[in-house]
C-alpha positions, 0 to 999 in steps of 0.5 A: 500500500502506498504512502498516500493511500495509507495517509487517506485511510489515516485521515478517514479514521481521524475525520470519523473520530472527529465527526462522531466524538466531536474531537478537535484535530490536535486531539485526534493527532495526539491519539494517533501518535500512540499507534506503534506501527504508524507510518510517519510519512503517511501520518504527515499526509493525513494531518495535512488532509485533516487540517484542510478538511477541518479548515474548509468544513462548512463549504465542503459540507455545503458542496456535498449537500448541493451534489447529494440530491435528496440526501441530508448529510446527517443521514449519510453513513459516517464513513461515506460522509467523511470520504466525501469530505476528503474527496471534495477537499482534494478535488477543490484544493489539491490540483496536483492530484489527478481527479481519477486518483482521488475518486478511485482511492475514495472508492477503494477505501469505501470497499474496505471501510464501508458498505460495498453499495457505497461505491455507487453513491460516492462515485456519483457525488464525487463525479458531479463534484469533479465536473463542477470543480475540474471541468477542463481537466484532461487525464491522459490514458496510455494504451498497453504497450506492445513491442511494435506500438509507438503511438502517443497516448490516447486523450479521453473525450471531454465527456469521458468520466474517467 
């Protein structure tokens, strides 16, 4: 597992604790420091994510409410709600991270920490947010290389959701 993935998982766990127990970020960071096998680089990434989500919490929740038609944030599963917060923060404030990575990581983490059906819910909201915050992002997909293949990468069409 990569450092960023582990950092996102740590961040989800910290956001969950903050959501359920109304802890402040520093309280959660102190509790996390007691974990013996804590990957320090992933922890540093997680802290940055948690602080970013915490700082922009109100606007992120408003955006989730806008994209989650017919859903109240308070009624969402806690894990899903916090994965959405994390994903929206990254879509809004981490332009160096390609949106497919943000969305795919959220879905993979949901498979591990939430209900399997959550992936459709999360994907729909995060893709709507992606279209809003990153409408012009183009992600270059590469074809599998063959020994004789020397063609350039394939660029998706603007309507391609990947």
